[in-house]
PAMI-752565 format. One record per residue: residue number from 1; residue in one letter; x, y, z of N, C-alpha, C in turn. Coordinates in nm, 3 decimals. Each point is the difference from the previous one (the first is absolute). Example, Ala and Ser with C-alpha at 12.3 -4.5 7.8 and 13.67 -1.06 7.14 Angstrom:
<recs>
n/res/n_xx/n_yy/n_zz/ca_xx/ca_yy/ca_zz/c_xx/c_yy/c_zz
1/A/1.319/-0.569/0.780/-0.089/0.119/0.000/0.090/0.120/0.000 $
2/S/-0.035/0.105/-0.072/0.082/0.119/0.006/-0.077/0.109/0.073 $
</recs>
This chain:
<recs>
n/res/n_xx/n_yy/n_zz/ca_xx/ca_yy/ca_zz/c_xx/c_yy/c_zz
1/X/0.933/1.194/-0.971/-0.062/-0.119/0.055/0.057/-0.122/-0.075 $
2/X/0.051/-0.093/0.070/0.056/-0.122/-0.059/-0.112/-0.096/-0.035 $
3/X/0.021/-0.080/-0.103/-0.099/-0.100/-0.036/0.065/-0.137/0.011 $
4/X/-0.060/-0.087/0.079/0.050/-0.138/0.014/-0.080/-0.090/-0.091 $
5/X/0.064/-0.094/-0.063/-0.069/-0.084/-0.097/-0.003/-0.147/0.038 $
6/X/0.056/-0.036/0.112/0.008/-0.141/0.040/-0.129/-0.042/0.067 $
7/X/-0.050/-0.116/-0.033/-0.119/-0.051/0.068/0.006/-0.151/0.004 $
8/X/-0.066/-0.055/0.102/-0.007/-0.144/0.019/-0.146/-0.038/0.009 $
9/X/-0.039/-0.114/-0.062/-0.140/-0.041/0.001/-0.009/-0.147/0.034 $
10/X/-0.116/-0.038/0.049/-0.034/-0.139/0.024/-0.127/-0.031/-0.076 $
11/X/0.000/-0.112/-0.073/-0.120/-0.042/-0.071/-0.103/-0.048/0.101 $
12/X/-0.128/0.021/-0.035/-0.103/-0.042/0.095/-0.090/-0.106/-0.058 $
13/X/-0.096/0.037/-0.079/-0.103/-0.097/-0.035/-0.004/-0.044/-0.145 $
14/X/0.083/0.055/-0.085/-0.008/-0.032/-0.143/0.019/-0.147/-0.031 $
15/X/0.098/-0.062/0.063/0.026/-0.142/-0.026/-0.116/-0.086/0.047 $
16/X/-0.057/0.035/0.113/-0.115/-0.076/0.052/-0.117/0.008/-0.096 $
17/X/-0.021/0.118/-0.059/-0.108/0.018/-0.095/0.021/-0.087/-0.123 $
18/X/0.120/0.001/-0.055/0.029/-0.080/-0.118/-0.018/-0.149/0.028 $
19/X/0.050/-0.046/0.113/-0.012/-0.142/0.034/-0.145/-0.041/0.019 $
20/X/-0.077/0.082/0.068/-0.140/-0.035/0.024/-0.080/0.000/-0.129 $
21/X/0.025/0.097/-0.088/-0.070/0.002/-0.128/0.039/-0.119/-0.086 $
22/X/0.128/-0.036/0.003/0.044/-0.117/-0.074/-0.067/-0.126/0.049 $
23/X/-0.012/-0.014/0.131/-0.067/-0.117/0.057/-0.147/-0.002/-0.040 $
24/X/-0.063/0.117/-0.002/-0.140/0.008/-0.040/-0.016/-0.044/-0.145 $
25/X/0.082/0.054/-0.088/-0.012/-0.033/-0.142/0.032/-0.147/-0.026 $
26/X/0.097/-0.054/0.073/0.034/-0.141/-0.018/-0.116/-0.089/0.044 $
27/X/-0.078/0.049/0.097/-0.112/-0.079/0.051/-0.123/0.007/-0.086 $
28/X/-0.004/0.091/-0.097/-0.117/0.014/-0.088/0.017/-0.091/-0.121 $
29/X/-0.097/-0.083/-0.024/0.005/-0.083/-0.120/-0.135/0.006/-0.067 $
30/X/-0.011/-0.060/-0.117/-0.123/0.009/-0.078/-0.115/-0.077/0.064 $
31/X/0.025/-0.083/0.100/-0.104/-0.079/0.064/-0.056/0.064/0.126 $
32/X/0.055/0.115/0.041/-0.047/0.067/0.120/-0.131/0.072/-0.029 $
33/X/-0.092/-0.011/0.094/-0.125/0.074/-0.015/0.026/0.146/0.033 $
34/X/-0.086/0.091/-0.047/0.020/0.142/0.031/0.003/0.026/0.150 $
35/X/-0.083/-0.072/0.077/0.000/0.024/0.145/0.130/-0.049/0.063 $
36/X/0.057/-0.112/-0.051/0.129/-0.047/0.050/0.109/0.101/-0.029 $
37/X/-0.002/0.053/-0.122/0.100/0.099/-0.040/-0.013/0.125/0.085 $
38/X/-0.124/0.045/0.023/-0.021/0.119/0.083/0.046/-0.026/0.142 $
39/X/-0.027/-0.118/0.052/0.042/-0.034/0.135/0.152/-0.001/0.011 $
40/X/0.067/-0.058/-0.102/0.147/-0.001/-0.001/0.054/0.142/-0.008 $
41/X/-0.063/0.085/-0.081/0.045/0.137/-0.013/-0.016/0.075/0.132 $
42/X/-0.113/-0.019/0.066/-0.026/0.065/0.128/0.104/-0.044/0.103 $
43/X/0.029/-0.127/0.002/0.098/-0.054/0.092/0.139/0.058/-0.030 $
44/X/0.034/0.009/-0.128/0.131/0.053/-0.039/0.012/0.147/0.038 $
45/X/-0.107/0.077/-0.020/0.004/0.142/0.035/0.022/0.015/0.150 $
46/X/-0.071/-0.080/0.080/0.019/0.004/0.145/0.141/-0.037/0.037 $
47/X/0.055/-0.100/-0.067/0.136/-0.043/0.025/0.100/0.109/-0.038 $
48/X/-0.022/0.064/-0.114/0.088/0.108/-0.045/-0.001/0.113/0.101 $
49/X/-0.120/0.039/0.045/-0.010/0.109/0.097/0.074/-0.035/0.128 $
50/X/-0.016/-0.123/0.045/0.066/-0.044/0.122/0.152/-0.001/-0.018 $
51/X/0.046/-0.053/-0.113/0.144/-0.006/-0.026/0.058/0.140/-0.016 $
52/X/-0.073/0.089/-0.068/0.049/0.137/-0.019/0.010/0.070/0.136 $
53/X/-0.100/-0.019/0.084/0.001/0.060/0.133/0.118/-0.053/0.082 $
54/X/0.021/-0.131/-0.006/0.112/-0.060/0.072/0.133/0.051/-0.055 $
55/X/0.009/0.020/-0.132/0.123/0.049/-0.061/0.029/0.142/0.046 $
56/X/-0.103/0.085/0.006/0.020/0.138/0.046/0.042/0.000/0.147 $
57/X/-0.064/-0.084/0.082/0.038/-0.010/0.141/0.145/-0.047/0.014 $
58/X/0.040/-0.095/-0.082/0.136/-0.051/0.003/0.100/0.109/-0.041 $
59/X/-0.035/0.075/-0.105/0.088/0.107/-0.046/0.012/0.109/0.106 $
60/X/-0.110/0.030/0.068/0.002/0.100/0.106/0.089/-0.045/0.115 $
61/X/-0.012/-0.126/0.038/0.084/-0.055/0.107/0.147/0.005/-0.040 $
62/X/0.030/-0.035/-0.125/0.138/0.002/-0.048/0.054/0.143/0.000 $
63/X/-0.081/0.096/-0.043/0.042/0.140/0.001/0.033/0.043/0.143 $
64/X/-0.084/-0.038/0.095/0.025/0.032/0.140/0.130/-0.058/0.050 $
65/X/0.026/-0.125/-0.037/0.126/-0.065/0.042/0.120/0.074/-0.058 $
66/X/-0.010/0.037/-0.126/0.112/0.070/-0.064/0.028/0.134/0.068 $
67/X/-0.105/0.073/0.032/0.019/0.128/0.069/0.056/-0.022/0.140 $
68/X/-0.046/-0.104/0.068/0.050/-0.031/0.134/0.148/-0.038/-0.003 $
69/X/0.048/-0.055/-0.112/0.139/-0.044/-0.012/0.099/0.114/-0.024 $
70/X/-0.048/0.121/-0.026/0.090/0.112/-0.026/0.070/0.039/0.130 $
71/X/0.130/-0.012/-0.001/0.081/0.030/0.119/0.006/0.151/0.022 $
72/X/-0.030/0.042/0.122/0.009/0.142/0.033/-0.110/0.084/-0.060 $
73/X/-0.106/-0.063/-0.045/-0.110/0.073/-0.062/-0.085/0.074/0.102 $
74/X/-0.052/0.114/-0.041/-0.086/0.082/0.084/-0.135/0.014/-0.069 $
75/X/-0.108/-0.019/0.077/-0.135/0.014/-0.055/-0.025/0.148/-0.031 $
76/X/-0.027/0.031/-0.126/-0.019/0.139/-0.042/-0.123/0.014/-0.091 $
77/X/-0.103/-0.072/0.030/-0.121/0.005/-0.083/-0.049/0.143/-0.021 $
78/X/0.013/0.084/0.101/-0.045/0.138/-0.009/0.082/0.085/-0.097 $
79/X/0.119/-0.045/-0.037/0.087/0.074/-0.091/-0.018/-0.043/-0.145 $
80/X/-0.097/-0.088/-0.026/-0.019/-0.053/-0.135/-0.145/0.023/-0.042 $
81/X/-0.016/0.046/-0.123/-0.133/0.023/-0.057/-0.012/-0.078/-0.130 $
82/X/-0.122/-0.039/-0.033/-0.025/-0.068/-0.127/-0.111/0.075/-0.073 $
83/X/0.021/0.020/-0.129/-0.099/0.069/-0.083/-0.113/-0.096/-0.036 $
84/X/-0.102/0.053/-0.060/-0.114/-0.082/-0.044/0.049/-0.104/-0.101 $
85/X/-0.054/-0.119/0.011/0.037/-0.108/-0.093/-0.071/0.021/-0.133 $
86/X/0.068/-0.038/-0.106/-0.057/0.003/-0.134/0.028/-0.134/-0.066 $
87/X/-0.101/-0.054/-0.068/0.019/-0.125/-0.074/0.034/0.037/-0.143 $
88/X/0.116/-0.047/-0.046/0.046/0.031/-0.134/-0.064/-0.089/-0.105 $
89/X/0.033/0.026/-0.124/-0.054/-0.077/-0.112/0.045/-0.146/0.006 $
90/X/0.108/-0.029/0.074/0.047/-0.137/0.016/-0.072/-0.074/0.112 $
91/X/-0.094/0.069/0.070/-0.077/-0.063/0.106/0.065/0.007/0.137 $
92/X/0.121/0.051/0.007/0.071/0.009/0.128/-0.028/0.134/0.068 $
93/X/-0.022/-0.006/0.130/-0.019/0.123/0.078/0.136/0.057/0.035 $
94/X/0.008/0.132/-0.002/0.123/0.069/0.035/-0.033/0.115/0.095 $
95/X/0.092/0.029/0.090/-0.016/0.114/0.090/0.138/0.053/0.034 $
96/X/0.014/0.131/-0.005/0.127/0.063/0.033/0.014/0.010/0.152 $
97/X/0.115/-0.044/0.050/0.031/0.001/0.142/0.106/0.108/0.023 $
98/X/-0.024/0.088/0.097/0.096/0.105/0.033/0.045/-0.019/0.144 $
99/X/0.132/-0.011/0.018/0.059/-0.016/0.132/0.078/0.126/0.034 $
100/X/-0.026/0.054/0.118/0.070/0.120/0.049/0.097/-0.043/0.110 $
101/X/0.128/0.030/-0.020/0.103/-0.039/0.095/0.018/0.109/0.106 $
102/X/-0.051/-0.026/0.120/0.012/0.095/0.111/0.127/-0.022/0.082 $
103/X/0.081/-0.098/-0.040/0.124/-0.029/0.071/0.108/0.100/-0.043 $
104/X/0.112/0.001/0.072/0.108/0.094/-0.033/0.107/-0.060/-0.091 $
105/X/-0.027/-0.120/-0.055/0.091/-0.058/-0.099/-0.080/-0.075/-0.106 $
106/X/0.069/-0.034/-0.109/-0.066/-0.070/-0.111/-0.059/-0.132/0.049 $
107/X/-0.121/-0.030/-0.041/-0.069/-0.123/0.037/-0.076/-0.056/-0.118 $
108/X/-0.036/-0.128/0.012/-0.087/-0.067/-0.098/-0.127/-0.044/0.072 $
109/X/-0.103/-0.027/-0.076/-0.130/-0.037/0.056/-0.051/-0.126/-0.069 $
110/X/-0.063/-0.086/0.077/-0.074/-0.115/-0.053/-0.145/0.024/0.040 $
111/X/-0.089/0.001/-0.100/-0.139/0.037/0.024/-0.092/-0.111/-0.049 $
112/X/-0.087/-0.047/0.088/-0.102/-0.097/-0.039/-0.124/0.078/-0.042 $
113/X/-0.040/-0.019/-0.126/-0.119/0.065/-0.054/-0.106/-0.107/-0.021 $
114/X/-0.116/0.023/0.059/-0.113/-0.090/-0.019/-0.095/0.060/-0.101 $
115/X/-0.040/-0.081/-0.097/-0.102/0.040/-0.096/-0.131/-0.063/0.044 $
116/X/-0.106/0.081/0.009/-0.130/-0.049/0.044/-0.105/0.032/-0.105 $
117/X/-0.110/-0.077/0.003/-0.112/0.028/-0.089/-0.089/0.106/0.065 $
118/X/-0.108/0.037/-0.069/-0.089/0.106/0.047/-0.059/-0.031/0.137 $
119/X/-0.018/-0.128/0.031/-0.055/-0.040/0.129/0.104/-0.008/0.110 $
120/X/0.126/0.028/-0.031/0.106/-0.006/0.099/0.067/-0.135/0.010 $
121/X/-0.039/-0.096/-0.085/0.061/-0.132/0.001/0.140/0.002/-0.061 $
122/X/0.093/-0.063/0.067/0.138/-0.006/-0.049/0.007/-0.087/-0.125 $
123/X/0.054/0.056/-0.110/0.012/-0.075/-0.124/0.145/-0.022/-0.044 $
124/X/0.093/0.075/0.059/0.142/-0.020/-0.032/0.083/0.079/0.101 $
125/X/0.122/-0.043/0.018/0.094/0.072/0.086/0.138/-0.010/-0.062 $
126/X/0.074/0.109/0.006/0.135/0.004/-0.056/0.090/0.078/0.095 $
127/X/0.129/-0.022/-0.015/0.098/0.082/0.070/0.078/0.076/-0.106 $
128/X/0.012/0.128/0.023/0.078/0.085/-0.090/0.111/0.064/0.084 $
129/X/0.119/0.013/-0.058/0.109/0.064/0.071/0.027/0.137/-0.060 $
130/X/0.030/0.092/0.086/0.040/0.135/-0.040/0.141/0.015/0.055 $
131/X/0.097/-0.006/-0.088/0.140/-0.007/0.039/0.067/0.137/0.006 $
132/X/0.096/0.012/0.092/0.094/0.113/0.008/-0.069/0.136/0.003 $
133/X/-0.089/0.018/0.096/-0.068/0.128/0.016/0.087/0.087/0.091 $
134/X/0.042/0.114/-0.050/0.086/0.090/0.077/-0.073/0.056/0.121 $
135/X/0.075/0.036/0.103/-0.057/0.057/0.122/-0.087/0.120/-0.035 $
136/X/-0.122/0.002/0.052/-0.091/0.111/-0.022/-0.070/0.001/-0.135 $
137/X/0.035/-0.092/-0.089/-0.060/-0.006/-0.134/-0.111/-0.103/-0.007 $
138/X/-0.070/0.002/-0.112/-0.100/-0.101/-0.033/0.037/-0.064/-0.132 $
139/X/-0.045/-0.121/-0.019/0.022/-0.071/-0.126/-0.122/-0.087/-0.026 $
140/X/-0.013/-0.040/-0.126/-0.117/-0.079/-0.038/0.040/-0.130/-0.067 $
141/X/-0.094/-0.092/0.002/0.012/-0.127/-0.072/-0.144/-0.038/-0.037 $
142/X/-0.013/-0.096/-0.087/-0.133/-0.043/-0.044/-0.028/-0.140/0.050 $
143/X/-0.112/-0.013/0.072/-0.049/-0.132/0.041/-0.087/-0.051/-0.114 $
144/X/0.020/-0.126/-0.040/-0.073/-0.058/-0.113/-0.055/-0.135/0.044 $
145/X/-0.129/-0.022/-0.027/-0.061/-0.127/0.040/0.067/-0.116/-0.071 $
146/X/-0.006/-0.116/0.061/0.066/-0.118/-0.055/-0.085/-0.072/-0.102 $
147/X/-0.127/0.037/-0.008/-0.089/-0.063/-0.099/-0.107/0.100/-0.041 $
148/X/-0.077/-0.034/-0.102/-0.104/0.090/-0.050/-0.106/0.023/0.107 $
149/X/-0.041/0.125/0.012/-0.107/0.038/0.092/-0.100/0.084/-0.079 $
150/X/-0.125/-0.005/0.039/-0.100/0.077/-0.072/-0.094/0.066/0.099 $
151/X/-0.078/0.093/-0.050/-0.093/0.072/0.085/0.071/0.113/0.072 $
152/X/-0.064/0.046/0.107/0.057/0.108/0.079/0.104/-0.058/0.096 $
153/X/0.125/0.036/-0.021/0.110/-0.050/0.082/0.059/0.116/0.079 $
154/X/0.025/-0.024/0.127/0.061/0.099/0.088/0.134/-0.052/0.049 $
155/X/0.090/0.093/0.028/0.132/-0.036/0.054/0.014/0.060/0.139 $
156/X/0.059/-0.077/0.092/0.021/0.043/0.137/0.139/-0.041/0.045 $
157/X/0.065/0.085/0.079/0.127/-0.038/0.063/-0.034/-0.085/0.120 $
158/X/0.037/-0.127/-0.006/-0.024/-0.091/0.113/0.110/0.013/0.104 $
159/X/0.124/0.005/-0.047/0.117/0.013/0.087/0.109/0.071/-0.076 $
160/X/0.088/0.066/0.073/0.118/0.062/-0.060/0.114/-0.007/0.100 $
161/X/0.116/-0.041/-0.050/0.119/-0.013/0.083/0.113/0.080/-0.064 $
162/X/0.063/0.084/0.081/0.116/0.077/-0.044/0.123/-0.071/0.052 $
163/X/0.101/-0.014/-0.084/0.124/-0.067/0.041/0.121/0.065/-0.060 $
</recs>
């Protein structure tokens, strides 16, 4: 079994989180009342959630465009499996992706893996490539989240293209 090590990722919400927290902290001064500070924090959290959601949606759209741009690609979602996601000590979720080449010649695969929370909400999306899979063989690669994730994280194959 061949092992492919190439992967491509898109950042989603980390930058939005940092910017929103920075804006919140910059807005806090020694003259703010506790209720003003709480109100600003509540507003910032709502803003962060909105920006993170928009970032994930944007990353998902970009992943779709990239897969659509593959010349001569064939939809092979059924030939790709993803193992259970695990969050490592670095906070990043990882899941092993296995692509089975049912074609009669060597092929590569581009696989969109969606990471979801326990409620099924999309929290990250990545594309991983499994290169040079021989005819009739399977190969693996590791999908890795683009930012820290916590709690129960699941991985799903959203799309897979063989080329």
